[in-house]
C-alpha positions as CSV (number, residue, x, y, z in Angstrom):
1,M,0.0,0.0,0.0
2,M,1.3,3.4,-0.9
3,S,2.3,5.8,1.9
4,P,0.9,9.4,1.8
5,F,4.5,10.6,1.7
6,D,5.9,8.3,-1.1
7,R,8.3,10.1,-3.5
8,T,8.6,13.1,-1.2
9,W,12.3,13.3,-1.5
10,R,12.2,13.0,-5.3
11,L,9.7,16.0,-5.5
12,T,12.0,17.9,-3.0
13,K,15.0,17.5,-5.3
14,L,12.8,18.6,-8.2
15,L,11.8,21.8,-6.4
16,L,15.4,22.5,-5.4
17,R,16.6,22.1,-9.0
18,R,13.8,24.2,-10.4
19,D,14.2,27.1,-8.0
20,R,18.0,26.8,-7.3
21,I,18.6,30.4,-8.5
22,R,15.6,31.9,-6.7
23,L,16.5,30.1,-3.4
24,T,20.2,31.1,-3.7
25,G,19.1,34.7,-4.4
26,W,17.1,35.0,-1.3
27,L,19.8,33.4,0.8
28,S,22.5,35.6,-0.7
29,V,20.6,38.9,-0.5
30,I,19.5,38.5,3.1
31,T,22.9,37.3,4.3
32,A,24.8,40.0,2.4
33,A,22.5,42.7,3.8
34,T,23.0,41.5,7.3
35,L,26.7,41.2,7.1
36,L,27.3,44.5,5.2
37,T,25.2,46.3,7.8
38,A,27.1,44.8,10.7
39,A,30.4,45.5,9.1
40,A,29.5,49.1,8.6
41,F,28.8,49.8,12.3
42,P,32.4,50.2,13.4
43,G,32.9,52.9,10.8
44,L,29.7,54.7,11.7
45,Y,30.0,54.7,15.5
46,T,33.7,54.7,16.3
47,T,33.5,55.8,19.9
48,E,31.6,54.7,23.0
49,T,30.2,58.2,23.3
50,E,28.7,58.0,19.8
51,R,27.1,54.7,20.6
52,E,25.6,56.1,23.8
53,Q,24.2,59.0,22.0
54,L,22.7,56.7,19.4
55,A,21.2,54.5,22.2
56,I,19.5,57.6,23.7
57,S,18.1,58.6,20.4
58,M,16.6,55.2,20.0
59,I,14.4,55.6,23.1
60,N,11.3,56.9,21.5
61,P,7.9,55.4,20.4
62,A,8.5,55.8,16.7
63,V,11.7,53.8,16.7
64,T,10.3,51.2,19.0
65,A,7.3,50.7,16.7
66,L,9.6,50.4,13.7
67,V,12.4,48.1,14.9
68,G,11.3,46.8,18.3
69,P,12.3,47.5,21.9
70,G,15.9,48.1,22.7
71,H,17.8,45.7,24.9
72,G,21.3,46.4,26.2
73,L,21.0,50.1,25.6
74,D,23.1,50.7,28.7
75,D,26.0,48.9,27.0
76,Y,25.2,49.6,23.3
77,T,28.0,47.6,21.7
78,Y,27.7,46.3,18.1
79,G,26.0,43.1,19.1
80,P,23.0,44.7,20.9
81,M,23.0,47.4,18.2
82,M,22.7,44.9,15.4
83,A,19.9,43.0,17.1
84,H,18.0,46.2,17.9
85,Q,18.2,47.9,14.5
86,M,18.2,44.9,12.2
87,L,16.7,41.8,13.7
88,G,13.0,42.8,13.7
89,L,13.0,44.2,10.2
90,T,15.0,41.3,8.8
91,A,12.6,38.9,10.4
92,L,9.7,40.7,8.8
93,I,11.4,40.4,5.4
94,I,12.0,36.7,6.0
95,A,8.3,36.3,6.9
96,I,7.3,37.7,3.6
97,M,9.8,35.6,1.8
98,A,8.4,32.5,3.5
99,V,4.9,33.4,2.4
100,L,5.8,34.0,-1.2
101,L,7.9,30.8,-1.6
102,T,5.4,28.6,0.3
103,I,2.5,29.8,-1.9
104,R,4.7,29.1,-4.9
105,Y,5.2,25.5,-3.9
106,T,1.6,24.9,-2.7
107,R,-1.4,26.8,-3.9
108,A,0.3,28.3,-7.0
109,D,1.4,24.9,-8.3
110,E,-2.1,23.6,-7.6
111,E,-3.7,26.5,-9.3
112,E,-1.6,26.0,-12.5
113,G,-2.4,22.3,-12.6
114,R,1.0,21.0,-11.7
115,T,0.0,19.4,-8.5
116,E,-2.9,17.4,-10.1
117,M,-0.5,16.1,-12.8
118,V,2.0,15.0,-10.1
119,R,-0.6,13.3,-8.0
120,A,-1.8,11.4,-11.0
121,L,1.5,9.5,-10.9
122,A,2.8,7.1,-8.3
123,V,3.1,9.8,-5.7
124,G,1.8,9.9,-2.1
125,R,-1.2,12.3,-1.5
126,S,0.8,14.4,1.0
127,A,4.1,14.3,-0.9
128,P,3.8,17.7,-2.7
129,L,3.1,19.5,0.6
130,M,5.8,17.7,2.4
131,S,8.3,18.5,-0.3
132,A,7.4,22.1,0.0
133,L,8.0,21.9,3.8
134,L,11.4,20.2,3.3
135,V,12.5,22.9,0.9
136,M,11.4,25.7,3.2
137,T,13.0,24.0,6.2
138,M,16.3,23.7,4.3
139,L,16.2,27.4,3.2
140,S,15.3,28.5,6.7
141,G,18.1,26.6,8.2
142,A,20.6,27.8,5.6
143,I,19.6,31.5,6.2
144,G,20.0,31.1,9.9
145,L,23.3,29.3,9.7
146,A,24.8,31.7,7.1
147,N,23.9,34.7,9.1
148,A,25.1,33.2,12.4
149,V,28.4,32.1,11.0
150,G,28.9,35.4,9.2
151,L,28.2,37.5,12.2
152,G,30.3,35.3,14.4
153,L,33.3,35.6,12.0
154,L,33.1,39.4,12.1
155,G,34.1,39.2,15.7
156,L,32.9,42.7,16.5
157,E,32.6,44.0,20.1
158,G,29.6,42.5,21.7
159,M,29.0,40.2,18.8
160,N,30.0,36.8,20.3
161,W,29.3,33.3,18.9
162,A,26.4,32.6,21.3
163,G,24.6,35.7,20.3
164,S,25.3,35.1,16.6
165,L,23.9,31.6,16.8
166,H,20.9,33.0,18.6
167,Y,20.4,35.6,15.9
168,G,20.4,33.0,13.2
169,A,18.0,30.8,15.2
170,V,15.5,33.7,15.3
171,L,15.6,34.1,11.6
172,T,15.2,30.4,11.0
173,L,12.2,30.1,13.3
174,T,10.6,33.2,11.8
175,S,10.7,31.5,8.4
176,L,9.3,28.2,9.8
177,F,6.5,29.9,11.6
178,F,5.2,31.8,8.6
179,T,5.7,28.8,6.4
180,G,3.2,27.1,8.8
181,V,0.8,30.1,8.6
182,T,1.0,30.0,4.8
183,F,0.3,26.2,4.8
184,I,-3.0,27.1,6.6
185,T,-4.0,30.0,4.3
186,A,-3.1,27.8,1.2
187,Q,-5.8,25.4,2.3
188,L,-8.4,28.0,3.2
189,A,-8.3,30.1,0.0
190,E,-9.2,29.0,-3.5
191,T,-6.5,31.1,-5.3
192,A,-2.8,31.8,-4.8
193,R,-3.4,35.5,-4.7
194,A,-6.0,35.2,-1.9
195,A,-3.8,32.8,0.1
196,S,-0.7,35.0,-0.2
197,G,-2.8,38.0,0.7
198,M,-4.1,36.4,3.8
199,A,-0.7,35.3,4.9
200,I,1.0,38.6,4.2
201,I,-1.7,40.4,6.1
202,A,-1.1,38.0,9.0
203,A,2.7,38.7,8.9
204,V,2.3,42.5,8.7
205,G,-0.6,42.4,11.2
206,A,1.6,40.5,13.6
207,Y,4.4,43.1,13.3
208,A,1.8,45.9,13.9
209,V,0.5,44.1,17.0
210,R,4.0,43.8,18.3
211,A,4.5,47.5,17.6
212,V,1.4,48.5,19.5
213,G,2.3,46.2,22.4
214,D,5.8,47.5,22.7
215,I,4.7,51.2,22.8
216,S,1.5,51.1,24.8
217,V,-0.5,47.9,25.5
218,D,2.1,45.5,26.8
219,I,0.0,42.4,26.7
220,L,-0.4,42.6,22.9
221,T,3.3,41.9,22.5
222,W,2.6,38.3,23.5
223,F,0.1,37.8,20.8
224,S,2.7,38.2,18.1
225,P,5.6,35.9,17.1
226,F,7.7,38.9,16.5
227,G,7.1,40.0,20.1
228,W,8.2,36.6,21.3
229,L,11.4,36.5,19.3
230,L,12.5,40.1,20.0
231,A,11.9,39.4,23.7
232,A,14.6,36.8,23.5
233,E,17.1,39.7,23.8
234,T,19.6,38.5,21.3
235,Y,23.2,39.4,22.1
236,V,22.2,40.5,25.5
237,N,20.6,37.6,27.5
238,N,20.0,35.2,24.6
239,Y,16.9,33.6,26.2
240,V,16.0,30.2,24.8
241,W,12.4,29.9,25.9
242,P,11.0,32.4,23.3
243,L,12.7,30.3,20.6
244,L,11.1,27.1,22.0
245,L,7.7,28.8,22.1
246,T,8.0,29.9,18.5
247,L,9.2,26.3,17.5
248,F,6.1,24.9,19.2
249,A,3.8,27.3,17.5
250,S,5.4,26.6,14.1
251,T,4.9,22.9,14.6
252,L,1.2,23.4,15.4
253,A,0.7,25.6,12.4
254,I,2.5,23.2,10.0
255,T,0.5,20.3,11.5
256,A,-2.8,22.2,11.1
257,G,-1.9,22.9,7.5
258,L,-1.2,19.2,6.7
259,W,-4.4,18.2,8.5
260,L,-6.5,20.7,6.5
261,A,-4.9,19.7,3.2
262,A,-6.0,16.1,3.9
263,G,-9.6,17.1,4.0
264,R,-10.1,19.0,0.8
265,D,-10.0,18.3,-3.0
266,V,-7.3,19.5,-5.3
267,G,-8.1,22.9,-6.6
268,S,-10.7,23.7,-4.0
269,G,-10.5,25.9,-0.9
270,L,-12.1,25.4,2.5
271,L,-13.4,29.0,2.3
272,H,-15.5,29.4,-0.8
273,S,-15.6,32.7,-2.7
274,K,-19.0,34.4,-2.6
275,A,-21.0,34.6,-5.8
276,G,-20.4,37.7,-7.9
277,R,-22.8,39.9,-9.7
278,S,-25.1,38.3,-12.2
279,R,-24.3,41.1,-14.7
280,A,-20.9,42.7,-15.0
281,R,-20.5,46.5,-14.7
282,K,-19.8,48.4,-17.9
283,S,-16.3,49.2,-16.6
284,L,-15.3,45.5,-16.9
285,L,-16.0,45.5,-20.6
286,S,-12.7,47.4,-21.3
287,P,-9.3,45.9,-20.8
288,I,-8.3,48.8,-18.5
289,G,-11.4,48.5,-16.4
290,L,-10.8,44.8,-16.0
291,Q,-7.2,45.2,-14.9
292,M,-8.2,47.9,-12.4
293,R,-10.9,45.5,-11.0
294,L,-8.5,42.6,-10.8
295,Q,-5.9,44.7,-8.9
296,R,-8.4,46.6,-6.7
297,T,-7.6,44.7,-3.5
298,S,-3.9,45.0,-4.0
299,I,-4.2,48.7,-4.7
300,L,-6.3,49.3,-1.6
301,V,-3.9,47.4,0.6
302,W,-0.8,49.1,-0.7
303,T,-2.5,52.5,-0.5
304,A,-3.4,52.0,3.2
305,S,0.1,50.6,3.9
306,L,1.9,53.6,2.3
307,F,-0.4,56.1,4.0
308,L,0.5,54.5,7.3
309,L,4.2,54.6,6.4
310,G,3.9,58.3,5.7
311,V,2.1,58.9,9.0
312,T,4.8,57.0,10.8
313,Y,7.6,59.1,9.3
314,G,5.7,62.3,9.8
315,S,5.0,61.6,13.4
316,V,8.7,61.6,14.3
317,L,9.5,64.9,12.6
318,G,8.6,67.0,15.7
319,D,11.5,65.4,17.6
320,I,14.2,65.1,14.9
321,D,16.2,68.1,16.0
322,L,16.2,66.9,19.6
323,F,17.2,63.3,18.8
324,F,19.8,63.8,16.2
325,S,21.4,67.2,17.0
326,D,24.3,65.6,19.0
327,I,24.9,62.5,16.8
328,D,28.0,63.1,14.7
329,F,27.3,60.6,12.0
330,M,24.0,62.4,11.1
331,E,26.2,65.1,9.6
332,D,27.4,62.6,7.0
333,F,24.1,61.0,6.6
334,L,22.1,64.1,5.8
335,P,22.9,66.7,3.1
336,A,24.5,69.6,4.9
337,V,22.8,72.9,4.1
338,E,23.2,76.1,6.0
339,G,20.0,77.8,7.3
340,L,18.0,74.6,7.3
341,S,17.0,72.6,10.4
342,L,17.8,68.9,10.7
343,T,14.0,68.3,10.2
344,D,14.1,69.9,6.8
345,Q,17.3,67.9,5.8
346,F,15.8,64.7,7.1
347,L,12.6,65.3,5.0
348,S,14.7,65.2,1.8
349,V,15.8,61.7,2.8
350,L,12.3,60.6,3.7
351,F,10.7,61.7,0.4
352,V,13.2,59.5,-1.5
353,I,12.5,56.5,0.6
354,M,8.7,57.0,0.2
355,A,9.1,57.4,-3.6
356,I,11.0,54.2,-3.9
357,M,8.5,52.4,-1.8
358,A,5.7,53.8,-4.0
359,S,7.5,52.4,-7.0
360,V,7.2,48.8,-5.8
361,P,3.4,48.3,-6.2
362,T,3.5,50.3,-9.5
363,V,6.2,48.1,-11.0
364,M,4.4,45.0,-9.6
365,Q,1.3,46.0,-11.4
366,L,3.0,46.3,-14.7
367,T,5.1,43.1,-14.4
368,K,1.9,41.1,-14.0
369,L,1.8,41.3,-17.8
370,R,4.9,39.2,-18.0
371,S,3.5,36.8,-15.4
372,E,0.3,36.4,-17.5
373,E,2.5,35.8,-20.6
374,K,4.4,33.0,-18.8
375,K,1.2,31.3,-17.9
376,Q,0.1,31.4,-21.6
377,R,-2.9,33.6,-21.0
378,I,-1.8,36.4,-23.4
379,E,-1.9,34.5,-26.7
380,P,-5.7,33.8,-26.6
381,I,-6.3,37.5,-26.0
382,V,-4.1,38.8,-28.8
383,S,-5.6,36.2,-31.2
384,L,-8.9,38.1,-30.8
385,A,-9.7,41.7,-31.8
386,V,-7.2,43.1,-29.2
387,S,-4.0,44.5,-30.5
388,R,-0.8,44.2,-28.6
389,G,-0.6,47.9,-28.1
390,K,-4.1,47.9,-26.5
391,L,-3.1,45.0,-24.3
392,L,0.0,46.8,-23.1
393,T,-2.0,49.9,-22.5
394,S,-4.4,47.9,-20.3
395,Y,-1.5,47.3,-18.0
396,M,0.3,50.7,-18.5
397,V,-2.6,52.9,-17.6
398,P,-3.4,51.1,-14.3
399,A,0.3,51.2,-13.4
400,L,0.5,54.9,-14.0
401,L,-2.7,55.6,-12.0
402,T,-1.2,53.4,-9.3
403,S,1.9,55.5,-9.2
404,V,-0.1,58.7,-8.6
405,I,-2.3,57.0,-6.0
406,M,0.7,55.5,-4.0
407,L,2.8,58.6,-4.0
408,S,-0.3,60.7,-3.1
409,A,-1.1,58.4,-0.2
410,T,2.3,58.4,1.4
411,S,2.9,62.1,0.8
412,A,-0.5,62.9,2.3
413,G,0.2,60.7,5.3
414,L,3.5,62.4,6.0
415,G,2.1,65.8,5.5
416,A,-0.9,65.3,7.8
417,A,1.2,63.9,10.6
418,A,3.9,66.6,10.2
419,V,1.4,69.4,10.4
420,A,0.0,67.8,13.6
421,V,3.4,67.4,15.4
422,I,5.5,70.4,14.2
423,E,4.7,73.7,15.7
424,E,5.0,76.6,13.2
425,G,5.9,74.1,10.5
426,R,5.2,74.1,6.8
427,P,1.7,74.0,5.4
428,F,0.3,70.6,4.3
429,M,0.6,71.3,0.6
430,E,4.4,71.9,0.8
431,Y,4.9,68.5,2.2
432,Y,2.5,67.0,-0.3
433,G,4.1,68.8,-3.2
434,A,7.6,67.8,-2.2
435,G,6.6,64.2,-2.2
436,M,4.7,64.4,-5.5
437,A,7.8,65.9,-7.1
438,Y,9.2,62.4,-7.3
439,L,6.3,61.3,-9.5
440,P,8.4,61.7,-12.8
441,A,11.1,59.4,-11.3
442,V,8.5,56.8,-10.4
443,L,7.2,57.0,-14.0
444,V,10.7,56.5,-15.4
445,M,11.1,53.3,-13.2
446,T,7.7,52.1,-14.5
447,A,8.7,52.8,-18.1
448,T,12.0,50.9,-17.5
449,A,10.0,47.9,-16.5
450,A,7.8,48.2,-19.6
451,L,10.9,48.5,-21.8
452,L,12.3,45.3,-20.4
453,I,8.9,43.5,-20.9
454,G,8.8,44.8,-24.5
455,W,12.3,43.8,-25.6
456,V,13.9,41.3,-23.2
457,P,11.0,39.8,-21.1
458,A,13.3,37.1,-19.7
459,F,15.2,39.8,-17.9
460,T,12.2,41.7,-16.5
461,S,13.4,41.0,-12.9
462,I,16.4,43.3,-13.6
463,V,14.1,46.3,-12.7
464,W,14.0,45.1,-9.1
465,G,17.7,45.1,-8.9
466,Y,17.8,48.6,-10.4
467,L,15.2,49.8,-7.8
468,A,17.3,48.3,-5.0
469,A,20.4,49.9,-6.3
470,S,18.6,53.2,-6.5
471,F,17.7,52.9,-2.9
472,V,21.3,52.3,-1.9
473,I,22.6,55.2,-4.0
474,V,20.2,57.9,-2.9
475,Y,19.7,56.8,0.6
476,M,23.2,55.8,1.7
477,G,25.2,57.9,-0.8
478,N,26.1,60.7,1.6
479,L,26.9,58.3,4.4
480,F,29.3,56.2,2.3
481,Q,30.5,59.3,0.3
482,F,29.6,58.0,-3.1
483,P,30.8,60.2,-6.0
484,D,28.3,62.7,-7.3
485,W,28.0,61.0,-10.7
486,M,26.4,57.9,-9.1
487,D,23.3,60.0,-8.3
488,R,22.8,60.2,-12.1
489,L,22.5,56.5,-12.4
490,T,19.0,56.5,-11.0
491,P,16.0,58.7,-11.9
492,F,15.5,59.6,-8.2
493,G,18.9,61.3,-8.3
494,Y,17.6,63.9,-10.7
495,V,14.8,65.2,-8.6
496,P,15.6,68.3,-6.5
497,A,15.7,67.4,-2.8
498,V,13.0,69.7,-1.6
499,P,13.1,71.4,0.8
500,V,16.9,71.3,0.8
501,E,17.0,72.4,-2.8
502,S,14.6,74.5,-4.8
503,A,12.1,72.9,-7.2
504,A,13.2,73.0,-10.8
505,I,11.3,72.5,-14.0
506,L,14.1,71.3,-16.2
507,P,14.9,68.0,-14.3
508,T,11.2,67.3,-14.1
509,A,10.7,67.8,-17.8
510,G,13.7,65.7,-18.6
511,L,12.4,62.8,-16.5
512,V,9.0,63.0,-18.1
513,A,10.6,63.0,-21.6
514,A,12.7,60.0,-20.6
515,A,9.6,58.2,-19.4
516,L,7.8,58.9,-22.7
517,V,10.8,57.7,-24.8
518,L,11.1,54.5,-22.7
519,T,7.4,53.8,-23.0
520,A,7.4,54.3,-26.7
521,G,10.3,51.9,-27.0
522,A,8.3,49.4,-24.9
523,Y,5.3,49.6,-27.3
524,I,7.6,49.1,-30.3
525,G,9.3,46.1,-28.7
526,F,6.2,44.4,-27.5
527,G,4.5,44.8,-30.9
528,R,7.4,43.1,-32.7
529,R,8.6,40.3,-30.5
530,D,7.3,36.7,-30.2
531,L,5.3,35.8,-27.1
532,Q,7.2,33.6,-24.7
533,Q,6.2,30.9,-22.4
534,G,7.7,29.8,-19.1
């Protein structure tokens, strides 16, 4: 009699081979970001006095909500500093990674028919799900081990081997916990999009619950896995019991996912979608209207998230001068301009960050065209009375509208909060206008993605690397003293840094012209090339 787990290892090897580049990429990027950040600390905070000043500046609700509570602030060596500033945010990124990959190996494979084909062979019923669990366990362990060994080998003050292994264990358990959560949502929802949305909301919601618990209602901290793991006090006390609690919860979640999977049919979900309208709205009769409807939930979630991001940034502006006035490294981090307060200088940095964040959902919206092409859903459309130009337009227009909505949301959030906390500050429209000044740069980034889709669709993912590089250049350029010409490698470097610099028409016009040229090139390429699959 066949076991439910027959051929699990063979399927595991298949997944590892199929996604070897993707898995290696996640491992490399997360590990590199961790080690490069840790290695930069000795150059940024060279004396004990600077570290003490930084520790004092970190004692405020905004920072606590963003990165978690500080432990070891009375002896703020590089170990406690690393755990305080990086561990929480890295854990959140790893949680999102776990959601995306687990959905890919479970509900997405099922939705595209691969799971049904596999289970038609001599394969155990639970083998596909178990192979996904094994792959995620291997990746989680590899990330934890690589980060632990890397941090231990750096040998920085306060960064001992015990704390480094503890740091790696936190990352591993975060990944395993949200793998289990995603196992559950993959059984509940009928589509990969709904399942991933539910799991990401759970991850972000857990982080938000931890933030509220850390700054006001203490009991809420214990309703979040992030609260448990940050309470382990990595590099300070290295408590083990929060790790065991997370491991136990992860085991329960994974077991629940396996149990739910055994009770449903392939392709179905335990939560059924409600019936739609009997007659479609007129807006759905156009390709653009259809795309806007399909992306409506994603747009709403991103809009709310970026608005809250803006509010979070704006809420700390009233205390910027107090927190950073005595910290020497801020002189390198911010563009030095006489006659302007630290708040105004800090604003120029915040607007760049928000613009890059607003670019993410915009580019995601456009790259769905490439995803649909890989799933062989484009060819039936263009075989009808729909031209390729019209098809591309149906993705370009929603993406452009999304860019305006996202940048407006985050700029409005920052402006509203800044007006509330800064006495005798700038009017709301100045904050809003300074944020919206980056719209042409976001349009150039969107047009770059369109150009890649039009000419070299296999390399569409390059746009994400370009966006990440743009973040490093414009955000960390002053700190690491990058040459001025590097700013010109990214569209965000051409936007005047209001309010540090005066607004200028010429750079804006140049960026708009560049976006138009890139978009025209995208239409030409998409109209000429062959459709690709896979």
